[in-house]
C-alpha positions in Angstrom: 18.9 5.0 -10.3 20.4 7.8 -8.0 19.1 9.9 -5.0 18.9 12.7 -7.5 17.1 11.2 -10.0 14.6 9.7 -8.3 14.0 13.6 -6.7 11.3 14.6 -8.6 9.3 11.3 -8.0 9.9 11.5 -4.1 8.5 14.9 -4.3 5.4 13.7 -5.6 4.7 11.4 -2.7 6.1 8.1 -4.0 7.3 5.2 -1.7 10.9 4.5 -2.6 14.0 2.6 -0.9 17.3 1.1 -1.9 17.2 -2.6 -3.4 20.1 -3.2 -1.8 18.2 -2.5 1.4 16.0 -5.3 2.8 12.4 -5.4 1.9 10.9 -4.2 5.2 10.7 -0.9 5.2 10.4 2.2 2.5 10.3 6.0 2.7 7.8 8.4 1.0 7.8 12.2 1.7 4.7 13.9 3.3 4.0 16.4 0.7 1.1 17.3 3.5 3.1 18.1 5.9 6.6 17.9 4.3 8.3 15.6 6.3 9.7 12.3 5.4 8.1 9.1 7.0 9.2 5.6 7.3 7.1 3.1 7.2 8.0 -0.6 8.6 6.3 -3.7 7.9 6.2 -5.7 12.0 5.4 -9.0 9.8 6.6 -10.7 13.0 3.7 -8.5 14.9 0.8 -9.4 12.7 -0.2 -7.0 9.9 -1.4 -4.5 12.1 1.5 -3.8 13.6 3.7 -1.6 11.1 5.8 1.6 12.6 5.3 4.7 11.4 8.9 6.7 11.8 9.0 10.6 10.9 12.5 10.8 10.0 15.0 9.8 7.3 18.2 7.5 8.0 20.6 8.2 5.3 24.5 7.2 5.3 27.3 8.7 3.1 26.8 5.5 0.5 23.1 6.0 0.5 23.4 9.4 -1.1 26.2 8.5 -3.6 24.2 5.1 -4.7 23.2 4.0 -7.9 20.1 1.3 -6.6 17.5 3.6 -5.4 14.1 2.8 -6.8 10.4 4.3 -6.8 7.7 1.9 -5.9 3.8 2.3 -6.4 1.3 2.5 -3.5 -0.6 -0.4 -5.0 2.6 -2.3 -4.4 3.2 -1.0 -1.2 -0.6 -1.8 -0.1 -0.7 -4.9 -1.6 1.7 -6.6 0.4 0.7 -9.4 2.5 
């Protein structure tokens, strides 16, 4: 799917990413604070060390890509 196609789901605050990216992070839109959040798993540091950044980093290739996916909160919360 394109970024434009998943925009309605992003606006609802669902986690999203490109399927071509490594599995160690995803973005979501914090609807309460109107900002994007990047959540990165820091598995090598243990489960209690996830990194949160209030940013979104996309390049031109990302903006035109057709491999965007929307995740469920259950899927990201069940990650071990």
